[in-house]
C-alpha positions as CSV (number, residue, x, y, z in Angstrom):
1,M,7.0,29.8,10.4
2,Q,10.1,32.0,10.7
3,E,11.2,29.9,13.7
4,R,10.9,26.7,11.8
5,H,13.0,28.2,8.9
6,S,15.7,29.4,11.3
7,F,16.0,26.1,13.1
8,S,16.1,24.2,9.8
9,G,18.9,26.5,8.6
10,L,20.8,26.0,11.8
11,L,20.4,22.2,11.7
12,L,21.4,22.2,8.0
13,A,24.7,24.0,8.9
14,L,25.3,21.5,11.7
15,I,24.7,18.5,9.5
16,V,27.0,19.7,6.8
17,G,29.7,20.4,9.4
18,L,29.3,16.9,10.8
19,A,29.5,15.4,7.3
20,V,32.8,17.2,6.4
21,A,34.3,16.3,9.8
22,A,33.4,12.6,9.3
23,A,34.6,12.4,5.7
24,G,37.8,10.7,6.7
25,Q,35.9,7.9,8.5
26,A,34.1,6.7,5.4
27,P,35.3,3.4,3.8
28,S,37.3,3.5,0.7
29,R,35.4,0.8,-1.1
30,L,32.3,1.5,-3.2
31,P,29.0,-0.1,-2.0
32,G,26.2,-1.4,-4.2
33,Q,24.5,1.0,-6.7
34,T,21.9,3.3,-5.2
35,A,19.0,4.7,-7.1
36,P,18.5,8.5,-7.2
37,V,16.8,9.8,-4.1
38,T,14.1,12.4,-4.4
39,P,13.1,14.8,-1.6
40,G,10.0,12.9,-0.7
41,Q,11.6,9.6,0.0
42,T,12.3,8.2,3.5
43,P,15.8,7.0,4.1
44,E,16.3,3.3,4.7
45,P,19.4,2.5,6.7
46,A,19.4,-1.2,5.9
47,A,21.5,-2.7,3.1
48,Q,19.9,-2.3,-0.4
49,Q,17.9,-5.1,-1.9
50,P,17.9,-5.9,-5.6
51,A,15.2,-4.2,-7.6
52,T,12.0,-6.1,-8.3
53,P,11.4,-6.6,-12.1
54,L,8.6,-4.4,-13.4
55,D,6.6,-7.3,-14.7
56,K,6.9,-9.5,-11.6
57,K,3.8,-9.8,-9.4
58,E,4.5,-9.9,-5.7
59,E,2.5,-12.4,-3.6
60,P,1.2,-10.9,-0.4
61,K,3.1,-12.2,2.6
62,Q,1.2,-13.8,5.4
63,P,2.0,-12.7,9.0
64,S,4.4,-14.9,10.9
65,A,6.0,-15.0,14.3
66,P,9.1,-12.9,14.5
67,S,12.2,-15.0,14.4
68,T,15.3,-14.5,16.6
69,P,18.1,-13.1,14.5
70,A,21.3,-15.1,14.3
71,V,24.2,-13.9,16.5
72,S,26.8,-14.5,13.8
73,G,27.6,-12.0,11.1
74,E,29.7,-8.9,10.5
75,N,29.4,-5.8,12.7
76,Q,27.8,-2.9,10.9
77,Q,27.4,0.9,11.4
78,F,25.4,3.1,9.2
79,I,24.8,6.9,9.3
80,E,22.9,8.9,6.8
81,L,22.5,12.7,6.6
82,K,19.9,13.9,4.2
83,V,18.8,17.4,3.6
84,G,16.2,18.5,1.0
85,A,15.1,22.0,0.2
86,N,12.6,23.0,-2.5
87,Q,10.9,26.1,-3.8
88,T,7.2,25.6,-4.7
89,W,5.0,27.8,-6.9
90,I,1.3,27.4,-7.3
91,D,-0.4,29.5,-9.9
92,P,-2.9,30.9,-9.2
93,D,-2.2,30.7,-5.5
94,V,-5.8,30.3,-4.1
95,R,-6.2,30.0,-0.4
96,D,-9.0,29.4,2.1
97,E,-9.9,31.4,5.2
98,Q,-7.1,29.7,7.2
99,G,-4.5,30.6,4.6
100,R,-4.2,27.0,3.3
101,P,-3.8,26.4,-0.5
102,V,-6.9,25.3,-2.2
103,R,-6.9,22.2,-4.5
104,S,-3.2,21.6,-4.4
105,F,-1.6,19.2,-2.0
106,L,1.7,21.1,-2.1
107,T,2.9,23.9,0.3
108,P,3.9,27.0,-1.6
109,G,7.1,28.8,-0.7
110,K,10.5,27.5,0.6
111,N,10.4,24.1,2.3
112,V,13.3,22.4,4.1
113,T,13.4,18.8,5.5
114,A,16.5,17.3,7.2
115,D,16.7,13.6,8.2
116,V,19.4,12.0,10.3
117,S,19.5,8.2,10.3
118,Y,21.7,6.0,12.5
119,F,21.9,2.2,12.6
120,Q,24.3,-0.2,14.2
121,D,24.6,-3.9,14.6
122,H,27.4,-5.3,16.9
123,A,28.2,-8.6,18.5
124,F,29.3,-8.9,22.1
125,G,30.3,-12.4,22.7
126,S,27.2,-14.6,22.2
127,K,24.9,-11.5,22.2
128,R,24.1,-9.0,19.5
129,I,22.8,-5.4,19.8
130,Q,21.0,-3.5,17.1
131,A,20.0,0.1,17.4
132,L,18.1,2.4,14.9
133,A,17.0,6.0,15.1
134,I,15.6,8.3,12.4
135,Y,15.2,12.0,13.4
136,R,13.6,14.7,11.2
137,N,13.4,18.5,11.3
138,N,10.9,19.9,8.9
139,N,9.0,23.1,8.2
140,D,6.4,21.7,5.7
141,P,3.2,20.5,7.5
142,R,2.3,18.4,4.4
143,V,5.4,16.4,4.8
144,D,5.2,16.1,8.6
145,P,2.9,17.9,11.1
146,E,5.8,18.1,13.6
147,S,8.7,20.4,13.3
148,N,11.0,18.0,15.1
149,S,10.1,14.4,15.3
150,L,11.5,10.9,15.9
151,Q,10.4,8.9,12.8
152,R,11.5,5.5,14.0
153,G,13.7,4.1,16.7
154,Y,14.4,0.8,18.5
155,V,17.1,-1.0,20.5
156,R,17.2,-4.8,20.1
157,V,19.3,-7.2,22.1
158,S,19.4,-10.9,21.0
159,S,21.2,-14.1,21.9
160,P,20.8,-17.7,20.6
161,N,17.6,-18.1,22.8
162,W,16.5,-14.6,23.7
163,E,15.4,-11.4,21.9
164,W,14.4,-8.1,23.6
165,N,13.2,-5.2,21.6
166,V,12.4,-1.7,22.9
167,G,10.8,0.8,20.5
168,D,9.3,0.2,17.1
169,A,8.5,-3.5,16.3
170,L,6.4,-5.4,13.8
171,I,4.3,-8.0,15.7
172,G,2.9,-10.8,13.6
173,Y,1.4,-13.6,15.7
174,S,-1.4,-14.9,13.5
175,R,-3.7,-13.5,10.8
176,L,-6.8,-13.1,13.1
177,T,-5.2,-11.9,16.3
178,Y,-2.1,-9.7,15.9
179,N,-0.4,-8.2,12.8
180,Q,0.7,-4.5,13.2
181,N,3.5,-2.2,14.3
182,I,3.8,-1.1,17.9
183,K,5.9,1.2,20.0
184,G,6.8,-0.6,23.2
185,L,8.5,-3.8,24.5
186,S,8.5,-7.2,22.8
187,V,10.2,-10.4,24.0
188,N,11.0,-13.6,22.2
189,R,12.2,-16.7,24.0
190,K,13.1,-20.1,22.5
191,F,13.2,-23.3,24.5
192,A,14.5,-26.8,23.8
193,G,12.2,-29.1,21.9
194,G,10.9,-26.5,19.4
195,F,8.9,-24.5,21.9
196,R,8.8,-20.7,21.6
197,L,7.1,-18.0,23.7
198,M,6.6,-14.4,22.5
199,A,5.0,-11.4,24.4
200,N,4.6,-7.7,23.8
201,A,3.1,-4.5,25.4
202,G,3.0,-1.0,24.2
203,V,1.0,1.4,22.1
204,F,-0.2,1.6,18.5
205,T,-0.3,5.1,17.0
206,D,0.7,6.9,13.8
207,R,3.9,8.5,15.1
208,W,6.0,8.8,18.2
209,G,4.8,12.4,18.8
210,S,1.2,11.2,19.1
211,V,2.2,9.3,22.2
212,W,2.5,12.5,24.2
213,K,0.9,15.2,22.0
214,N,-2.9,14.8,22.1
215,A,-3.5,18.0,20.1
216,L,-1.2,17.1,17.2
217,Q,-2.6,18.0,13.8
218,G,-3.9,15.0,12.0
219,K,-3.6,12.6,14.9
220,P,-6.3,10.0,14.9
221,F,-6.0,8.1,18.2
222,T,-3.6,6.0,20.4
223,R,-4.3,2.4,21.4
224,A,-2.8,0.5,24.3
225,V,-1.9,-3.0,23.1
226,A,-0.5,-6.3,24.5
227,G,-0.2,-9.8,23.2
228,L,1.2,-13.3,23.8
229,R,2.0,-16.2,21.6
230,A,3.1,-19.7,22.5
231,E,4.0,-22.1,19.6
232,Q,5.3,-25.6,19.3
233,R,7.2,-26.8,16.3
234,I,6.8,-30.5,15.4
235,G,9.5,-31.5,13.1
236,Q,10.5,-29.1,10.3
237,D,7.1,-28.4,8.7
238,K,4.4,-28.4,11.4
239,I,3.6,-25.6,13.8
240,I,0.8,-25.2,16.4
241,G,0.3,-21.9,18.2
242,F,-1.9,-20.2,20.8
243,N,-2.4,-16.4,20.7
244,I,-3.8,-13.7,23.0
245,S,-4.3,-10.2,21.8
246,H,-5.5,-7.1,23.7
247,G,-6.3,-3.6,22.4
248,R,-7.9,-0.6,24.2
249,D,-8.4,2.8,22.5
250,M,-7.4,5.7,24.8
251,Q,-10.4,7.9,24.9
252,S,-8.3,11.0,25.9
253,S,-6.3,10.6,22.7
254,I,-9.3,10.9,20.3
255,R,-10.0,14.4,19.3
256,P,-13.6,15.5,20.1
257,D,-14.3,16.3,16.4
258,L,-13.4,12.8,15.4
259,Q,-15.6,11.3,18.1
260,Q,-18.5,13.2,16.6
261,F,-17.9,11.5,13.3
262,G,-18.0,8.0,14.7
263,L,-14.4,7.3,16.0
264,I,-15.5,5.7,19.3
265,P,-13.0,4.2,21.8
266,L,-13.2,0.3,21.8
267,N,-11.9,-2.4,24.2
268,N,-11.1,-5.7,22.6
269,Q,-9.7,-9.1,23.7
270,I,-9.2,-12.1,21.5
271,A,-7.8,-15.6,21.8
272,S,-7.1,-18.1,19.0
273,I,-5.5,-21.4,18.1
274,D,-3.7,-21.7,14.8
275,A,-1.8,-24.4,13.0
276,R,0.3,-24.9,9.8
277,L,0.9,-28.5,8.7
278,T,2.8,-29.7,5.6
279,F,2.7,-33.3,4.5
280,R,5.5,-34.6,2.2
281,R,5.9,-31.2,0.6
282,V,2.7,-32.0,-1.4
283,F,-0.2,-30.9,0.8
284,T,-0.3,-27.9,3.2
285,V,-3.2,-27.0,5.4
286,E,-3.3,-23.8,7.5
287,G,-6.1,-22.9,9.8
288,E,-7.1,-20.8,12.8
289,W,-10.1,-20.5,15.2
290,A,-10.6,-17.3,17.3
291,Y,-13.0,-16.0,19.9
292,S,-13.3,-12.3,20.8
293,Q,-14.9,-10.2,23.5
294,T,-15.4,-6.5,22.7
295,N,-16.8,-3.4,24.3
296,F,-17.8,-1.4,21.3
297,D,-18.0,1.9,23.3
298,T,-15.9,2.2,26.5
299,R,-18.1,5.1,27.5
300,I,-20.9,2.6,28.0
301,Y,-19.6,-0.3,30.1
302,A,-22.5,-2.6,29.4
303,D,-21.9,-2.7,25.6
304,K,-20.0,-6.0,25.4
305,R,-20.3,-8.6,22.7
306,K,-18.7,-12.0,22.1
307,D,-18.4,-13.9,18.9
308,Y,-16.1,-16.2,16.9
309,G,-14.2,-16.3,13.6
310,G,-12.2,-18.9,11.7
311,R,-10.2,-19.6,8.5
312,L,-8.9,-22.6,6.6
313,D,-6.5,-22.6,3.7
314,T,-5.1,-25.6,1.8
315,N,-2.6,-26.0,-1.0
316,L,-2.1,-29.2,-3.0
317,R,0.5,-29.8,-5.7
318,V,0.8,-33.1,-7.5
319,G,2.8,-33.3,-10.7
320,R,1.3,-30.9,-13.2
321,F,-1.9,-30.3,-11.1
322,F,-2.4,-27.8,-8.3
323,L,-5.4,-26.9,-6.1
324,R,-5.7,-24.1,-3.6
325,T,-8.7,-23.4,-1.4
326,S,-9.4,-20.6,1.1
327,Y,-12.3,-20.2,3.5
328,V,-13.0,-17.4,6.1
329,R,-16.0,-17.0,8.4
330,L,-16.1,-14.0,10.7
331,M,-19.4,-13.6,12.7
332,P,-21.2,-10.2,13.0
333,S,-19.8,-9.3,16.5
334,F,-16.3,-10.7,15.9
335,L,-13.6,-8.1,16.1
336,S,-9.8,-8.0,16.2
337,L,-8.5,-4.5,16.7
338,N,-4.8,-5.5,16.3
339,A,-5.4,-7.4,13.0
340,R,-8.1,-5.1,11.3
341,Q,-10.5,-7.8,10.5
342,L,-14.0,-7.3,8.9
343,A,-17.0,-8.7,10.7
344,D,-20.1,-10.4,9.3
345,L,-18.2,-11.9,6.4
346,Q,-18.1,-15.3,4.8
347,D,-15.6,-15.7,1.9
348,G,-14.7,-18.9,0.1
349,A,-12.4,-19.3,-2.9
350,L,-11.1,-22.2,-5.0
351,R,-8.3,-22.1,-7.6
352,A,-7.1,-25.1,-9.7
353,G,-4.8,-25.5,-12.6
354,V,-3.1,-28.1,-14.7
355,D,-0.2,-28.0,-17.2
356,L,-1.8,-29.6,-20.3
357,S,1.6,-29.7,-21.9
358,D,4.9,-27.8,-21.7
359,S,3.3,-25.0,-23.6
360,V,-0.3,-24.8,-22.4
361,T,-1.7,-24.2,-18.9
362,L,-5.3,-24.2,-17.9
363,E,-6.5,-22.4,-14.8
364,G,-9.9,-21.8,-13.2
365,S,-11.2,-20.2,-10.0
366,Y,-14.4,-19.5,-8.2
367,R,-15.0,-17.1,-5.3
368,R,-18.1,-16.4,-3.2
369,T,-18.6,-13.7,-0.6
370,N,-21.6,-12.9,1.5
371,N,-22.7,-11.2,4.7
372,N,-25.8,-11.5,6.9
373,L,-24.4,-14.7,8.6
374,R,-27.1,-14.7,11.4
375,E,-29.8,-13.2,9.2
376,Q,-29.8,-10.1,11.3
377,R,-30.1,-7.7,8.4
378,P,-33.7,-6.7,7.5
379,E,-32.7,-6.0,3.9
380,G,-31.2,-9.4,3.5
381,A,-27.7,-10.6,2.4
382,T,-25.5,-9.2,-0.3
383,V,-23.7,-12.0,-2.3
384,F,-20.8,-11.7,-4.7
385,R,-19.7,-14.5,-7.0
386,M,-16.6,-14.4,-9.2
387,P,-15.9,-17.3,-11.6
388,E,-12.9,-17.1,-13.9
389,V,-11.1,-19.3,-16.4
390,R,-7.9,-18.7,-18.4
391,M,-5.4,-20.4,-20.7
392,T,-1.8,-19.5,-21.0
393,F,0.3,-20.4,-24.1
394,R,4.1,-20.1,-24.1
395,N,7.1,-21.5,-26.0
396,L,5.1,-21.8,-29.1
397,A,6.9,-22.8,-32.3
398,G,8.2,-19.8,-34.2
399,L,7.1,-17.3,-31.5
400,G,10.1,-17.5,-29.2
401,K,9.4,-16.7,-25.6
402,A,6.2,-14.9,-26.2
403,I,3.4,-15.6,-23.7
404,F,-0.3,-15.4,-24.7
405,E,-3.1,-15.4,-22.2
406,V,-6.9,-15.5,-22.9
407,G,-9.7,-15.9,-20.5
408,Y,-13.1,-15.0,-19.2
409,R,-14.2,-13.8,-15.8
410,E,-17.5,-12.7,-14.4
411,R,-18.6,-10.5,-11.5
412,Q,-22.1,-11.4,-10.1
413,Q,-23.8,-9.4,-7.3
414,D,-27.1,-10.4,-5.7
415,G,-27.8,-7.3,-3.5
416,A,-30.0,-6.6,-0.6
417,F,-33.7,-5.7,-1.0
418,R,-34.4,-2.1,-2.1
419,T,-36.2,0.0,0.5
420,A,-37.1,3.0,-1.7
421,D,-40.1,3.3,-4.0
422,P,-40.8,2.4,-6.7
423,L,-38.3,-0.5,-6.4
424,K,-39.2,-1.4,-2.8
425,G,-39.1,-5.1,-2.1
426,R,-37.0,-6.0,-5.1
427,K,-33.4,-7.3,-4.9
428,E,-30.3,-5.9,-6.6
429,D,-29.1,-8.2,-9.5
430,R,-25.9,-7.2,-11.4
431,R,-23.8,-9.2,-13.8
432,T,-20.5,-8.2,-15.5
433,P,-19.1,-10.6,-18.1
434,I,-15.4,-9.8,-18.8
435,P,-13.6,-11.6,-21.7
436,F,-9.9,-10.6,-21.8
437,A,-6.7,-11.3,-23.6
438,E,-3.0,-10.4,-23.0
439,V,0.2,-11.0,-24.9
440,A,3.8,-10.4,-23.8
441,I,6.7,-10.6,-26.3
442,P,10.3,-10.4,-25.2
443,L,12.6,-8.8,-27.8
444,G,16.2,-8.9,-26.6
445,N,16.4,-6.7,-23.5
446,S,12.9,-5.4,-24.1
447,L,9.4,-6.6,-23.3
448,I,6.4,-5.6,-25.2
449,S,2.9,-6.3,-23.7
450,V,-0.6,-5.6,-25.0
451,G,-3.9,-6.2,-23.3
452,F,-7.6,-5.9,-24.0
453,E,-10.7,-6.3,-21.7
454,H,-14.4,-5.9,-22.5
455,R,-16.9,-5.4,-19.7
456,M,-20.7,-5.6,-20.1
457,N,-22.3,-4.1,-17.0
458,Q,-25.8,-5.6,-16.7
459,N,-28.2,-4.3,-14.1
460,N,-31.2,-6.7,-14.2
461,L,-33.1,-4.6,-11.6
462,V,-32.8,-1.3,-13.5
463,P,-31.9,-2.2,-17.1
464,S,-31.6,1.5,-18.1
465,E,-28.3,1.6,-16.1
466,N,-26.6,-1.0,-18.3
467,T,-23.2,0.1,-19.8
468,T,-20.4,-1.4,-21.8
469,A,-16.7,-0.7,-21.5
470,N,-13.6,-1.5,-23.5
471,R,-10.1,-1.2,-22.0
472,W,-6.9,-1.3,-23.9
473,S,-3.3,-1.3,-22.6
474,G,0.1,-1.5,-24.0
475,S,3.7,-1.1,-22.6
476,L,7.3,-1.3,-23.6
477,R,10.1,-1.9,-21.1
478,S,13.8,-2.1,-21.8
479,N,17.1,-2.3,-20.0
480,F,20.2,-2.3,-22.0
481,G,23.8,-1.1,-21.9
482,L,25.9,0.8,-24.4
483,G,29.5,0.5,-23.4
484,R,29.6,1.4,-19.7
485,W,26.3,3.4,-20.0
486,T,23.0,1.9,-18.8
487,F,19.7,2.9,-20.3
488,A,16.3,1.9,-19.0
489,P,13.3,3.4,-21.0
490,M,9.7,2.6,-20.3
491,F,6.4,3.5,-21.9
492,R,2.8,2.5,-21.0
493,Y,-0.6,3.6,-22.2
494,E,-4.0,2.7,-21.0
495,M,-7.5,3.8,-22.2
496,E,-10.9,2.8,-21.1
497,R,-14.1,3.9,-22.8
498,E,-17.5,3.3,-21.2
499,E,-20.8,3.8,-23.2
500,F,-24.2,4.5,-21.6
501,F,-27.4,3.0,-23.0
502,R,-30.0,5.2,-21.1
503,V,-28.6,8.4,-22.6
504,L,-26.1,9.1,-25.4
505,G,-22.7,9.7,-23.8
506,F,-19.3,8.2,-23.0
507,N,-16.8,8.2,-20.2
508,S,-13.2,8.0,-21.3
509,N,-10.3,7.5,-19.0
510,R,-6.7,7.8,-20.3
511,S,-3.3,7.2,-18.7
512,M,0.1,7.6,-20.3
513,L,3.6,7.1,-18.7
514,A,6.9,7.7,-20.4
515,A,10.0,7.3,-18.3
516,G,13.7,6.9,-18.8
517,Y,16.8,6.4,-16.6
518,I,20.4,6.8,-17.7
519,D,23.4,5.8,-15.5
520,A,26.7,7.2,-16.7
521,P,30.0,5.4,-16.1
522,K,31.0,8.0,-13.6
523,Y,29.6,10.8,-11.5
524,F,26.1,11.3,-13.1
525,A,22.7,9.7,-13.4
526,F,19.7,11.1,-15.2
527,E,16.0,10.4,-14.9
528,A,12.9,11.9,-16.6
529,T,9.3,11.0,-16.3
530,Y,6.2,12.3,-18.2
531,R,2.8,11.2,-16.9
532,A,-0.6,12.3,-18.2
533,L,-3.9,11.3,-16.6
534,G,-7.1,12.4,-18.0
535,A,-10.8,11.6,-18.1
536,S,-13.7,12.9,-20.2
537,L,-16.7,12.4,-18.0
538,F,-20.4,13.4,-17.9
539,A,-22.4,14.5,-14.9
540,E,-26.1,13.7,-15.1
541,C,-28.7,16.4,-14.3
542,V,-32.5,16.2,-14.5
543,E,-34.5,19.3,-15.3
544,A,-37.4,19.2,-12.8
545,S,-39.3,22.4,-12.4
546,G,-38.0,24.6,-15.2
547,T,-34.7,25.6,-13.4
548,P,-31.9,24.8,-15.8
549,C,-29.1,22.6,-14.8
550,N,-26.8,24.6,-17.1
551,P,-27.7,28.2,-17.8
552,M,-26.4,27.8,-21.4
553,M,-28.9,25.0,-22.2
554,P,-32.6,25.4,-22.8
555,V,-35.0,24.3,-20.0
556,V,-37.0,21.2,-20.8
557,P,-38.8,20.0,-17.5
558,G,-38.5,16.3,-16.8
559,T,-35.7,15.6,-19.3
560,T,-32.2,14.2,-18.6
561,I,-29.1,15.9,-19.9
562,L,-25.4,15.2,-19.5
563,L,-23.1,18.0,-18.4
564,P,-19.5,17.9,-19.6
565,S,-16.9,17.2,-16.8
566,G,-13.5,15.6,-16.4
567,F,-9.9,16.7,-16.2
568,R,-6.4,16.3,-17.7
569,R,-3.2,16.4,-15.6
570,P,0.1,16.3,-17.5
571,A,3.1,16.2,-15.2
572,F,6.9,16.2,-15.8
573,H,9.7,15.2,-13.5
574,G,13.4,15.4,-14.2
575,A,16.4,14.8,-12.0
576,V,20.1,14.8,-12.2
577,T,22.2,13.0,-9.6
578,F,25.8,14.0,-9.1
579,K,28.0,11.5,-7.2
580,L,30.6,13.4,-5.2
581,F,34.1,11.9,-6.0
582,N,32.2,9.2,-7.8
583,N,31.0,7.8,-4.5
584,E,27.5,6.6,-4.4
585,D,27.2,7.2,-0.7
586,R,27.6,10.9,-1.2
587,F,25.5,12.6,-3.9
588,I,23.5,15.7,-4.8
589,V,20.1,15.5,-6.6
590,V,18.7,18.5,-8.5
591,A,15.1,18.0,-9.6
592,I,12.4,19.9,-11.3
593,D,8.6,19.0,-11.3
594,R,5.9,20.7,-13.3
595,N,2.3,19.7,-12.9
596,T,-0.6,21.2,-14.9
597,N,-4.2,20.7,-13.9
598,F,-6.9,21.3,-16.5
599,F,-10.6,20.9,-15.7
600,A,-13.7,21.0,-18.0
601,L,-15.5,23.4,-15.7
602,P,-14.1,27.0,-16.0
603,G,-12.1,28.7,-13.2
604,R,-10.5,25.6,-11.7
605,N,-7.2,25.3,-13.7
606,F,-3.9,25.7,-11.8
607,N,-0.2,24.9,-12.2
608,E,2.4,23.5,-9.8
609,R,6.1,24.0,-10.1
610,V,8.8,22.6,-7.7
611,V,12.6,23.0,-7.9
612,S,14.4,20.9,-5.3
613,L,17.9,20.2,-4.1
614,T,18.8,17.1,-2.0
615,F,22.1,16.3,-0.4
616,V,22.8,12.8,0.9
617,Y,25.9,11.7,2.9
618,R,26.3,8.1,4.1
619,M,28.9,6.5,6.3
620,R,29.3,2.7,6.5
621,R,31.5,0.5,8.5
């Protein structure tokens, strides 16, 4: 540990010296505003993106083929030096036999992390070269198991028709074949007539150090991967593609202890045909059919299985009406290592809606999921059904821009046959009706929202396990200015209370968040957050043979009692950002964190305190 501290101190001195020497090379203009950086954040060398509104729901993006970047644009160069140091106290500091802290995820003592990021993007005639490297030195194993590591790095050369990438790359060919990050070589070639060819080869692993360090702490495995995609574009809105994907786990990279727990090396090949067709911007259909061959244990050569999978999605929009459908069928032996697909799954969903007027929208959906596609499970299939209907009211007279939403959804489960007595031969049958309502009221630069949900958990196989739960939530979000000052307060509270019918007792879960951000006209920015999580729970215990579940309670053989359990975790975070020379590319962050952990059972409480200092220096051209 002393060597890690000394090297971190030497690197810190070197970085500060480089920063001072390069101060004259920084541009005089001020870039876009940067949010305060905390010691746990990873630097991003790319230009900043506008913040996403707190109330905006992001739609998950579907994987797509990587596009060749344009060769036009300004040349860029970005260097970031970031050094973070903290002092951590854990009270009481309880450790195990290996000297590791018990219960806390933090590392007590002095911790130093230094990151150096470099990015450049330059044009050379009709070609363009991009390079990125992020290097880290660190002495906290909970931040990074390596003392010195390359976090990310690549070199990309592109032209109007070619792209070569060496290093980290996100490969997204199709949903069923290839969608993950690799470390290796990827090539993208465009031809006349809308034809494109993409290929890649490399490894998939958690970090660069895992490529050559088999004994690295926390390393899961390394997989050799390769792939190919050929696609033809027809017009502006139709694409047909053919994909091949290969993945083979390297047995030597899997630690023996993980192999004992079921992490077995696999060998997988898969091919697919996919298409995306749009007709008159009204109807879109997207589908894929794939076939896989897998050796589920490379230590046994004969363990090979073949199977297929497919998907089909449609989207129709006509006037005020829309209809979306989705269907996926993956057979029991189908596997796609490079896309992380589940096997033995059939899932179908339908969602439709119509604008009844400018103020009222009606939506409904239905989803069904099941397994046991070849009736190979002796216990039978498990089926989930999820119907839902909701109405949204907006722009109502006298209520301004308030939005009201009411609806009803239900979760239905028909489980497999029970194999244990006395319920042997009977099937699981669960229903959960859920009526809900939400309201959002804008007031100037603020948004107030309130929500309520009622759940009735019905177990028709074991009625004594029925419960009912109520969940309330409320929030206030604001963003306003006073002169040249900016204030952004936020408050949110959630509570859920579940009641048992078999025994008298409740489970209560609570969550509260209060946060505020202040941006001064010059030099300073302030932020503070208070978060409190808590739960009042009960652990069930059955007195069987006269041995008490709780020594403080009388012994009544055969009775059921509830033991108090639960926790409460209030936490505070405060930070002050000082912009050197009022330059948002050079700043210092001083932060303090205090976490208190209370438990219902005695002897488990502990506190965490962290004081940190972060220095960030950026150079842009």
